[in-house]
C-alpha positions in Angstrom: 0.9 23.4 -12.6 3.2 21.3 -10.5 6.2 23.1 -9.0 8.1 20.2 -7.5 7.8 16.9 -5.7 9.9 14.9 -3.3 9.6 11.2 -2.4 8.3 10.2 1.0 10.6 8.3 3.3 10.2 4.5 2.9 9.7 2.3 5.9 11.7 -0.9 5.3 10.1 -2.7 8.2 6.6 -2.4 6.8 7.7 -3.2 3.3 9.5 -6.4 4.3 6.4 -7.5 6.3 4.1 -6.9 3.3 6.6 -8.5 0.9 7.0 -11.6 3.1 3.2 -11.9 3.4 3.0 -11.9 -0.4 5.9 -14.3 -0.8 4.4 -16.9 1.5 0.9 -16.7 -0.1 2.4 -16.9 -3.7 1.1 -13.4 -4.4 2.8 -11.0 -6.8 3.2 -7.3 -5.8 4.2 -4.0 -7.4 5.4 -1.1 -5.3 5.0 2.6 -6.1 6.8 5.0 -3.9 4.8 7.9 -2.4 5.6 11.5 -2.8 4.7 15.0 -1.7 3.6 17.2 -4.6 3.7 21.0 -4.3 1.3 22.9 -6.5 2.8 26.0 -8.3 1.7 29.5 -7.1 -0.1 28.1 -4.1 0.7 26.9 -0.6 -1.0 23.6 -1.3 0.8 20.3 -1.1 -0.7 16.9 -1.8 0.6 13.7 -0.2 0.5 10.6 -2.3 1.0 7.5 -0.1 3.2 4.5 -0.9 1.2 1.9 -2.7 1.4 -1.9 -3.0 -0.6 -3.5 -5.7 -0.9 -7.2 -4.7 -2.1 -9.7 -7.3 -3.4 -13.0 -5.9 -5.8 -15.5 -7.7 -6.9 -12.9 -10.3 -7.7 -10.4 -7.6 -5.9 -7.2 -6.9 -5.5 -5.8 -3.3 -4.2 -2.3 -2.9 -2.4 -1.4 0.3 -1.6 2.3 1.0 0.8 3.4 3.7 2.2 6.7 5.0 4.0 5.3 8.0 3.7 2.3 10.3 0.7 3.7 12.1 -1.2 4.5 8.9 -1.7 1.5 6.7 -4.9 1.3 4.7 -6.7 -1.2 2.4 -7.9 0.4 -1.0 -8.4 3.9 0.5 -8.1 5.9 3.7 -11.4 4.6 5.0 -10.2 1.0 5.5 -7.4 1.0 8.1 -5.7 -2.4 8.4 -3.0 -4.0 10.4 -0.3 -6.3 8.9 -1.6 -9.4 10.7 -5.1 -8.7 9.2 -3.5 -8.3 5.7 -1.8 -11.7 6.1 -5.2 -13.2 7.1 -6.9 -11.6 4.1 -4.2 -12.9 1.7 -4.5 -16.4 3.2 -8.3 -16.4 2.7 -8.0 -15.2 -0.8 -5.4 -17.8 -1.7 -7.6 -20.5 -0.2 -10.6 -19.2 -2.2 -12.6 -18.4 1.0 -12.8 -14.6 0.4 -14.3 -12.5 -2.4 -12.8 -9.1 -2.6 
């Protein structure tokens, strides 16, 4: 069914900001690179965003990003800025936020 895929270009600036936020809040993260998937015998392509799975205090926060203007929390309905992500991680690490 899939014809081919290619990886999305990574944004090192955003990735470093997310990784530093995790480092300073003692959070562990896993990165999965996004890709563009072409479906065979159609003109349809699917864009899978880059994903960060952040583990902190037995909670998992999922951050999706396509580029520096499109960063989301969990899904494309919850747009977030890096400064708000840092605040969220801080509140979770302090036990003041239930996600």
